[in-house]
Every structure is written in C-alpha cells, then in structure tokens.
N, CA, C and O atoms as CSV, one atom per row, in Angstrom:
chain,resi,resn,atom,element,x,y,z
A,1,MET,N,N,118.215,45.152,137.849
A,1,MET,CA,C,117.258,44.926,138.986
A,1,MET,C,C,115.970,44.266,138.369
A,1,MET,O,O,115.435,44.756,137.375
A,2,ILE,N,N,115.512,43.187,138.964
A,2,ILE,CA,C,114.353,42.561,138.547
A,2,ILE,C,C,113.057,43.218,139.157
A,2,ILE,O,O,112.918,43.334,140.375
A,3,SER,N,N,112.173,43.616,138.297
A,3,SER,CA,C,110.993,44.360,138.817
A,3,SER,C,C,110.061,43.426,139.542
A,3,SER,O,O,110.049,42.213,139.332
A,4,LYS,N,N,109.266,44.052,140.420
A,4,LYS,CA,C,108.137,43.266,141.067
A,4,LYS,C,C,107.196,42.652,140.033
A,4,LYS,O,O,106.696,41.536,140.176
A,5,PHE,N,N,106.979,43.463,138.961
A,5,PHE,CA,C,106.120,43.007,137.821
A,5,PHE,C,C,106.605,41.697,137.289
A,5,PHE,O,O,105.820,40.762,137.128
A,6,ASP,N,N,107.961,41.600,136.996
A,6,ASP,CA,C,108.462,40.358,136.474
A,6,ASP,C,C,108.400,39.200,137.452
A,6,ASP,O,O,108.139,38.055,137.082
A,7,ALA,N,N,108.659,39.546,138.763
A,7,ALA,CA,C,108.562,38.503,139.743
A,7,ALA,C,C,107.168,37.961,139.853
A,7,ALA,O,O,107.000,36.749,139.992
A,8,ILE,N,N,106.128,38.822,139.797
A,8,ILE,CA,C,104.750,38.357,140.049
A,8,ILE,C,C,104.407,37.484,138.826
A,8,ILE,O,O,103.851,36.395,138.967
A,9,ILE,N,N,104.746,37.975,137.639
A,9,ILE,CA,C,104.383,37.196,136.432
A,9,ILE,C,C,105.116,35.733,136.507
A,9,ILE,O,O,104.548,34.725,136.088
A,10,ALA,N,N,106.359,35.708,137.050
A,10,ALA,CA,C,107.091,34.453,137.196
A,10,ALA,C,C,106.327,33.510,138.196
A,10,ALA,O,O,106.253,32.294,138.015
A,11,ILE,N,N,105.771,34.158,139.255
A,11,ILE,CA,C,105.066,33.383,140.292
A,11,ILE,C,C,103.711,32.894,139.792
A,11,ILE,O,O,103.343,31.742,140.019
A,12,ASP,N,N,102.958,33.780,139.102
A,12,ASP,CA,C,101.591,33.464,138.658
A,12,ASP,C,C,101.333,34.324,137.344
A,12,ASP,O,O,100.983,35.502,137.407
A,13,PRO,N,N,101.520,33.683,136.219
A,13,PRO,CA,C,101.286,34.360,134.923
A,13,PRO,C,C,99.817,34.964,134.795
A,13,PRO,O,O,99.590,35.916,134.048
A,14,ASN,N,N,98.897,34.392,135.518
A,14,ASN,CA,C,97.566,34.854,135.430
A,14,ASN,C,C,97.166,35.835,136.509
A,14,ASN,O,O,95.996,36.202,136.617
A,15,ALA,N,N,98.130,36.262,137.309
A,15,ALA,CA,C,97.791,37.315,138.362
A,15,ALA,C,C,97.147,38.614,137.743
A,15,ALA,O,O,97.534,39.088,136.674
A,16,SER,N,N,96.177,39.125,138.471
A,16,SER,CA,C,95.502,40.323,138.078
A,16,SER,C,C,96.016,41.476,138.911
A,16,SER,O,O,95.633,41.601,140.075
A,17,PHE,N,N,96.836,42.292,138.381
A,17,PHE,CA,C,97.404,43.432,139.052
A,17,PHE,C,C,98.058,44.450,138.112
A,17,PHE,O,O,98.230,44.203,136.918
A,18,GLU,N,N,98.393,45.529,138.653
A,18,GLU,CA,C,99.132,46.576,137.831
A,18,GLU,C,C,100.236,47.101,138.782
A,18,GLU,O,O,100.123,47.017,140.005
A,19,THR,N,N,101.216,47.599,138.214
A,19,THR,CA,C,102.307,48.228,139.010
A,19,THR,C,C,102.592,49.649,138.458
A,19,THR,O,O,102.345,49.925,137.284
A,20,ARG,N,N,103.070,50.468,139.254
A,20,ARG,CA,C,103.465,51.817,138.791
A,20,ARG,C,C,104.780,52.172,139.606
A,20,ARG,O,O,105.006,51.700,140.720
A,21,GLN,N,N,105.528,52.949,139.017
A,21,GLN,CA,C,106.787,53.406,139.647
A,21,GLN,C,C,106.659,54.846,139.916
A,21,GLN,O,O,106.597,55.659,138.993
A,22,GLU,N,N,106.617,55.196,141.205
A,22,GLU,CA,C,106.553,56.616,141.635
A,22,GLU,C,C,108.076,57.153,141.657
A,22,GLU,O,O,109.009,56.415,141.977
A,23,PRO,N,N,108.230,58.412,141.314
A,23,PRO,CA,C,109.531,58.984,141.362
A,23,PRO,C,C,110.178,58.777,142.754
A,23,PRO,O,O,109.559,59.064,143.779
A,24,ASN,N,N,111.422,58.278,142.772
A,24,ASN,CA,C,112.149,58.037,144.020
A,24,ASN,C,C,111.487,57.203,145.060
A,24,ASN,O,O,111.777,57.300,146.253
A,25,GLU,N,N,110.577,56.367,144.581
A,25,GLU,CA,C,109.871,55.424,145.498
A,25,GLU,C,C,109.993,54.063,144.928
A,25,GLU,O,O,110.459,53.845,143.810
A,26,GLU,N,N,109.529,53.106,145.788
A,26,GLU,CA,C,109.487,51.664,145.364
A,26,GLU,C,C,108.277,51.482,144.476
A,26,GLU,O,O,107.306,52.239,144.492
A,27,GLU,N,N,108.404,50.451,143.721
A,27,GLU,CA,C,107.303,49.994,142.771
A,27,GLU,C,C,106.051,49.703,143.540
A,27,GLU,O,O,106.098,48.951,144.513
A,28,VAL,N,N,104.903,50.279,143.139
A,28,VAL,CA,C,103.691,50.094,143.887
A,28,VAL,C,C,102.782,49.112,143.139
A,28,VAL,O,O,102.552,49.280,141.942
A,29,ILE,N,N,102.267,48.094,143.828
A,29,ILE,CA,C,101.428,47.068,143.246
A,29,ILE,C,C,99.950,47.352,143.577
A,29,ILE,O,O,99.640,47.615,144.738
A,30,THR,N,N,99.065,47.310,142.635
A,30,THR,CA,C,97.632,47.353,142.870
A,30,THR,C,C,97.075,46.058,142.412
A,30,THR,O,O,97.214,45.711,141.239
A,31,TRP,N,N,96.421,45.292,143.320
A,31,TRP,CA,C,95.840,44.002,142.940
A,31,TRP,C,C,94.408,44.224,142.421
A,31,TRP,O,O,93.629,44.952,143.036
A,32,LEU,N,N,94.073,43.602,141.307
A,32,LEU,CA,C,92.828,43.816,140.646
A,32,LEU,C,C,91.931,42.637,140.667
A,32,LEU,O,O,92.377,41.504,140.853
A,33,ASN,N,N,90.626,42.895,140.473
A,33,ASN,CA,C,89.596,41.870,140.277
A,33,ASN,C,C,89.573,40.846,141.428
A,33,ASN,O,O,89.298,39.666,141.212
A,34,GLY,N,N,89.861,41.309,142.634
A,34,GLY,CA,C,89.702,40.399,143.778
A,34,GLY,C,C,90.879,39.402,143.887
A,34,GLY,O,O,90.833,38.467,144.686
A,35,TYR,N,N,91.884,39.605,143.110
A,35,TYR,CA,C,93.031,38.655,143.185
A,35,TYR,C,C,93.671,38.730,144.607
A,35,TYR,O,O,93.918,39.811,145.142
A,36,THR,N,N,93.914,37.578,145.164
A,36,THR,CA,C,94.506,37.482,146.494
A,36,THR,C,C,95.981,37.964,146.358
A,36,THR,O,O,96.732,37.343,145.607
A,37,PRO,N,N,96.405,38.995,147.021
A,37,PRO,CA,C,97.708,39.531,146.958
A,37,PRO,C,C,98.775,38.500,147.285
A,37,PRO,O,O,98.595,37.655,148.161
A,38,ILE,N,N,99.913,38.586,146.552
A,38,ILE,CA,C,101.053,37.712,146.879
A,38,ILE,C,C,101.880,38.483,147.948
A,38,ILE,O,O,102.080,39.690,147.809
A,39,ALA,N,N,102.331,37.834,148.948
A,39,ALA,CA,C,103.080,38.472,149.944
A,39,ALA,C,C,104.344,39.041,149.538
A,39,ALA,O,O,105.047,38.457,148.713
A,40,ASP,N,N,104.695,40.189,150.084
A,40,ASP,CA,C,105.854,40.965,149.708
A,40,ASP,C,C,107.156,40.131,149.804
A,40,ASP,O,O,108.059,40.262,148.978
A,41,ASP,N,N,107.216,39.278,150.836
A,41,ASP,CA,C,108.442,38.503,151.022
A,41,ASP,C,C,108.590,37.378,149.886
A,41,ASP,O,O,109.680,36.969,149.484
A,42,VAL,N,N,107.433,36.970,149.459
A,42,VAL,CA,C,107.390,35.964,148.365
A,42,VAL,C,C,107.861,36.610,147.088
A,42,VAL,O,O,108.620,36.006,146.330
A,43,ILE,N,N,107.425,37.829,146.833
A,43,ILE,CA,C,107.760,38.623,145.667
A,43,ILE,C,C,109.280,38.909,145.747
A,43,ILE,O,O,109.973,38.757,144.741
A,44,ALA,N,N,109.792,39.303,146.875
A,44,ALA,CA,C,111.201,39.646,147.074
A,44,ALA,C,C,112.054,38.409,146.814
A,44,ALA,O,O,113.080,38.498,146.140
A,45,ALA,N,N,111.641,37.250,147.344
A,45,ALA,CA,C,112.386,36.099,147.148
A,45,ALA,C,C,112.486,35.618,145.601
A,45,ALA,O,O,113.503,35.105,145.133
A,46,LYS,N,N,111.384,35.834,144.928
A,46,LYS,CA,C,111.344,35.535,143.511
A,46,LYS,C,C,112.199,36.548,142.744
A,46,LYS,O,O,112.852,36.161,141.775
A,47,GLN,N,N,112.222,37.794,143.124
A,47,GLN,CA,C,113.084,38.795,142.459
A,47,GLN,C,C,114.559,38.356,142.697
A,47,GLN,O,O,115.335,38.420,141.744
A,48,GLU,N,N,114.988,37.922,143.888
A,48,GLU,CA,C,116.332,37.486,144.084
A,48,GLU,C,C,116.687,36.239,143.256
A,48,GLU,O,O,117.762,36.117,142.670
A,49,GLU,N,N,115.715,35.334,143.250
A,49,GLU,CA,C,115.866,34.007,142.435
A,49,GLU,C,C,116.106,34.379,141.009
A,49,GLU,O,O,117.033,33.850,140.394
A,50,LEU,N,N,115.292,35.293,140.428
A,50,LEU,CA,C,115.484,35.719,138.982
A,50,LEU,C,C,116.805,36.490,138.813
A,50,LEU,O,O,117.492,36.310,137.808
A,51,ARG,N,N,117.148,37.299,139.728
A,51,ARG,CA,C,118.349,38.069,139.605
A,51,ARG,C,C,119.560,37.090,139.561
A,51,ARG,O,O,120.452,37.236,138.726
A,52,LEU,N,N,119.568,36.124,140.448
A,52,LEU,CA,C,120.708,35.111,140.406
A,52,LEU,C,C,120.665,34.312,139.153
A,52,LEU,O,O,121.716,33.983,138.602
A,53,ALA,N,N,119.526,33.990,138.687
A,53,ALA,CA,C,119.436,33.220,137.519
A,53,ALA,C,C,119.830,33.904,136.144
A,53,ALA,O,O,120.100,33.293,135.110
A,54,THR,N,N,119.815,35.224,136.305
A,54,THR,CA,C,120.135,35.982,135.086
A,54,THR,C,C,121.440,36.836,135.173
A,54,THR,O,O,121.755,37.601,134.261
A,55,ALA,N,N,122.146,36.685,136.245
A,55,ALA,CA,C,123.313,37.531,136.545
A,55,ALA,C,C,124.442,37.307,135.519
A,55,ALA,O,O,125.301,38.170,135.337
A,56,HIS,N,N,124.430,36.191,134.885
A,56,HIS,CA,C,125.487,35.978,133.939
A,56,HIS,C,C,125.253,36.676,132.470
A,56,HIS,O,O,126.185,36.735,131.667
A,57,ILE,N,N,124.070,37.151,132.196
A,57,ILE,CA,C,123.724,37.628,130.944
A,57,ILE,C,C,124.489,38.910,130.582
A,57,ILE,O,O,125.177,38.920,129.561
A,58,ALA,N,N,124.404,39.935,131.331
A,58,ALA,CA,C,125.081,41.269,131.045
A,58,ALA,C,C,126.530,41.015,130.855
A,58,ALA,O,O,127.038,41.431,129.814
A,59,PRO,N,N,127.306,40.349,131.772
A,59,PRO,CA,C,128.726,40.180,131.452
A,59,PRO,C,C,129.035,39.432,130.170
A,59,PRO,O,O,129.994,39.753,129.467
A,60,ARG,N,N,128.212,38.423,129.866
A,60,ARG,CA,C,128.354,37.738,128.682
A,60,ARG,C,C,128.190,38.603,127.447
A,60,ARG,O,O,129.030,38.615,126.547
A,61,LYS,N,N,127.113,39.305,127.436
A,61,LYS,CA,C,126.809,40.273,126.348
A,61,LYS,C,C,127.997,41.121,125.984
A,61,LYS,O,O,128.367,41.244,124.816
A,62,SER,N,N,128.605,41.721,127.032
A,62,SER,CA,C,129.684,42.666,126.799
A,62,SER,C,C,131.028,41.969,126.467
A,62,SER,O,O,132.004,42.604,126.069
A,63,SER,N,N,131.023,40.591,126.657
A,63,SER,CA,C,132.254,39.902,126.435
A,63,SER,C,C,132.333,39.208,125.072
A,63,SER,O,O,133.427,38.941,124.574
A,64,TYR,N,N,131.099,38.897,124.430
A,64,TYR,CA,C,131.118,38.260,123.192
A,64,TYR,C,C,131.681,39.111,122.148
A,64,TYR,O,O,131.454,40.321,122.147
A,65,PRO,N,N,132.461,38.500,121.186
A,65,PRO,CA,C,132.862,39.295,120.068
A,65,PRO,C,C,131.642,39.742,119.224
A,65,PRO,O,O,130.589,39.113,119.328
A,66,SER,N,N,131.740,40.771,118.419
A,66,SER,CA,C,130.693,41.236,117.611
A,66,SER,C,C,130.243,40.087,116.609
A,66,SER,O,O,130.993,39.155,116.317
A,67,ILE,N,N,129.086,40.217,116.158
A,67,ILE,CA,C,128.507,39.241,115.194
A,67,ILE,C,C,129.488,39.208,113.924
A,67,ILE,O,O,129.816,38.133,113.421
A,68,LEU,N,N,129.927,40.411,113.447
A,68,LEU,CA,C,130.861,40.420,112.348
A,68,LEU,C,C,132.119,39.587,112.675
A,68,LEU,O,O,132.522,38.737,111.881
A,69,GLU,N,N,132.738,39.835,113.848
A,69,GLU,CA,C,133.942,39.087,114.251
A,69,GLU,C,C,133.614,37.585,114.328
A,69,GLU,O,O,134.400,36.756,113.868
A,70,GLN,N,N,132.512,37.254,114.882
A,70,GLN,CA,C,132.127,35.807,115.014
A,70,GLN,C,C,131.949,35.176,113.648
A,70,GLN,O,O,132.398,34.053,113.422
A,71,LEU,N,N,131.290,35.892,112.721
A,71,LEU,CA,C,131.169,35.368,111.339
A,71,LEU,C,C,132.515,35.177,110.674
A,71,LEU,O,O,132.756,34.158,110.027
A,72,ASP,N,N,133.373,36.131,110.829
A,72,ASP,CA,C,134.695,36.022,110.287
A,72,ASP,C,C,135.484,34.822,110.879
A,72,ASP,O,O,136.150,34.068,110.169
A,73,MET,N,N,135.368,34.693,112.230
A,73,MET,CA,C,135.990,33.520,112.841
A,73,MET,C,C,135.390,32.132,112.285
A,73,MET,O,O,136.130,31.180,112.037
A,74,GLN,N,N,134.111,32.090,112.121
A,74,GLN,CA,C,133.499,30.878,111.569
A,74,GLN,C,C,133.949,30.614,110.127
A,74,GLN,O,O,134.165,29.467,109.735
A,75,TYR,N,N,134.084,31.662,109.365
A,75,TYR,CA,C,134.628,31.518,108.009
A,75,TYR,C,C,136.021,30.903,108.004
A,75,TYR,O,O,136.292,29.917,107.318
A,76,TRP,N,N,136.889,31.519,108.792
A,76,TRP,CA,C,138.301,31.113,108.802
A,76,TRP,C,C,138.448,29.678,109.470
A,76,TRP,O,O,139.330,28.890,109.129
A,77,ASP,N,N,137.569,29.428,110.385
A,77,ASP,CA,C,137.629,28.089,110.981
A,77,ASP,C,C,137.196,27.016,109.911
A,77,ASP,O,O,137.696,25.892,109.948
A,78,GLN,N,N,136.328,27.341,109.023
A,78,GLN,CA,C,135.895,26.412,107.974
A,78,GLN,C,C,137.064,26.270,106.894
A,78,GLN,O,O,137.319,25.214,106.316
A,79,VAL,N,N,137.692,27.390,106.712
A,79,VAL,CA,C,138.875,27.388,105.668
A,79,VAL,C,C,140.009,26.636,106.204
A,79,VAL,O,O,140.586,25.782,105.530
A,80,ASN,N,N,140.375,26.966,107.528
A,80,ASN,CA,C,141.555,26.395,108.160
A,80,ASN,C,C,141.436,25.137,108.939
A,80,ASN,O,O,142.438,24.551,109.350
A,81,GLY,N,N,140.131,24.677,109.165
A,81,GLY,CA,C,139.894,23.508,109.990
A,81,GLY,C,C,140.224,23.815,111.416
A,81,GLY,O,O,140.698,22.930,112.129
A,82,THR,N,N,139.997,25.041,111.879
A,82,THR,CA,C,140.329,25.453,113.282
A,82,THR,C,C,139.043,25.587,114.092
A,82,THR,O,O,137.937,25.441,113.572
A,83,THR,N,N,139.220,25.869,115.375
A,83,THR,CA,C,138.072,25.960,116.270
A,83,THR,C,C,138.036,27.260,117.002
A,83,THR,O,O,137.526,27.328,118.120
A,84,THR,N,N,138.582,28.334,116.382
A,84,THR,CA,C,138.750,29.675,116.972
A,84,THR,C,C,137.407,30.178,117.536
A,84,THR,O,O,137.385,30.646,118.674
A,85,TRP,N,N,136.245,30.101,116.766
A,85,TRP,CA,C,135.049,30.592,117.161
A,85,TRP,C,C,134.463,29.810,118.332
A,85,TRP,O,O,133.935,30.423,119.260
A,86,LYS,N,N,134.533,28.533,118.323
A,86,LYS,CA,C,134.019,27.653,119.422
A,86,LYS,C,C,134.824,27.975,120.679
A,86,LYS,O,O,134.255,28.097,121.763
A,87,ASP,N,N,136.081,28.108,120.549
A,87,ASP,CA,C,136.954,28.417,121.667
A,87,ASP,C,C,136.677,29.757,122.273
A,87,ASP,O,O,136.682,29.873,123.498
A,88,ALA,N,N,136.423,30.826,121.449
A,88,ALA,CA,C,136.099,32.120,121.959
A,88,ALA,C,C,134.803,32.114,122.718
A,88,ALA,O,O,134.718,32.672,123.812
A,89,ILE,N,N,133.715,31.445,122.113
A,89,ILE,CA,C,132.454,31.414,122.775
A,89,ILE,C,C,132.490,30.629,124.066
A,89,ILE,O,O,131.848,30.999,125.049
A,90,ALA,N,N,133.259,29.524,124.061
A,90,ALA,CA,C,133.373,28.689,125.283
A,90,ALA,C,C,134.103,29.464,126.372
A,90,ALA,O,O,133.812,29.274,127.553
A,91,LYS,N,N,135.006,30.297,126.020
A,91,LYS,CA,C,135.763,31.085,127.033
A,91,LYS,C,C,134.805,32.143,127.649
A,91,LYS,O,O,134.840,32.343,128.864
A,92,VAL,N,N,133.992,32.793,126.881
A,92,VAL,CA,C,132.967,33.725,127.434
A,92,VAL,C,C,132.089,33.076,128.391
A,92,VAL,O,O,131.815,33.591,129.475
A,93,LYS,N,N,131.606,31.850,127.971
A,93,LYS,CA,C,130.636,31.129,128.797
A,93,LYS,C,C,131.390,30.620,130.193
A,93,LYS,O,O,130.820,30.674,131.282
A,94,SER,N,N,132.595,30.175,130.040
A,94,SER,CA,C,133.340,29.662,131.265
A,94,SER,C,C,133.681,30.830,132.147
A,94,SER,O,O,133.614,30.703,133.369
A,95,ASP,N,N,134.051,31.979,131.576
A,95,ASP,CA,C,134.332,33.214,132.402
A,95,ASP,C,C,133.132,33.792,133.071
A,95,ASP,O,O,133.275,34.508,134.062
A,96,ASN,N,N,131.915,33.508,132.563
A,96,ASN,CA,C,130.655,34.046,133.064
A,96,ASN,C,C,129.637,32.958,133.138
A,96,ASN,O,O,128.661,32.910,132.389
A,97,PRO,N,N,129.913,32.045,134.114
A,97,PRO,CA,C,128.952,30.906,134.248
A,97,PRO,C,C,127.605,31.245,134.765
A,97,PRO,O,O,127.443,32.197,135.528
A,98,LYS,N,N,126.619,30.470,134.356
A,98,LYS,CA,C,125.256,30.473,135.006
A,98,LYS,C,C,125.326,30.119,136.410
A,98,LYS,O,O,126.059,29.203,136.783
A,99,SER,N,N,124.596,30.802,137.224
A,99,SER,CA,C,124.567,30.405,138.734
A,99,SER,C,C,123.742,29.120,138.785
A,99,SER,O,O,122.863,28.870,137.960
A,100,GLU,N,N,124.075,28.322,139.796
A,100,GLU,CA,C,123.397,27.033,139.941
A,100,GLU,C,C,122.358,27.101,140.937
A,100,GLU,O,O,121.681,26.105,141.192
C-alpha cells in the first residue's frame, strides 16, 4: 500500500504537513504552516498511480535468483560463452512487466 505521505511528497516535495497512523484508522494528515491542503481525491489518485507504477517490484524481488546464484551464472557464462544469467533476468522481467 502506498501511503498518503508518499503520495503527497510525489505531488509536492515541498508540502508542509505531517501524517500519523491511528490504530485501526486511516492515515491522518495535518497541514502545517498555512500550506493549502491537497484534496483527498487528488491524493488517492496519486496513491493509485504510484501503486500501479510499482506493482512489478515485489514479484520481481521474489523471482530473481539470489546474488550468489547470479554471480555463479555470470562466472559460468564467461567460462562457457553462454547467456544463462541474461536469460534468467530477462525471464523475470518479462514474467513481471512494468505497467504502462
């Protein structure tokens, strides 16, 4: 879940605000220093945009071979003139594409 904090910073990195999470409640925003509040629907739209833009990350992370496995693939690719590592990484990326 993309937080309201992250969405607000993406909308305006200079926004003056703070957020707090109450137990079992929605994230609460307090606007500071006379900053004009950003409308809730604008924040929600940015949250959804960021969610869609990053939806591929978690599945890719869990699909990539470990760093040790990748280094071993790269070593043997150099020795054997193969493309095992490139093929493995390309498959993870194609199986988990970035949203457009």
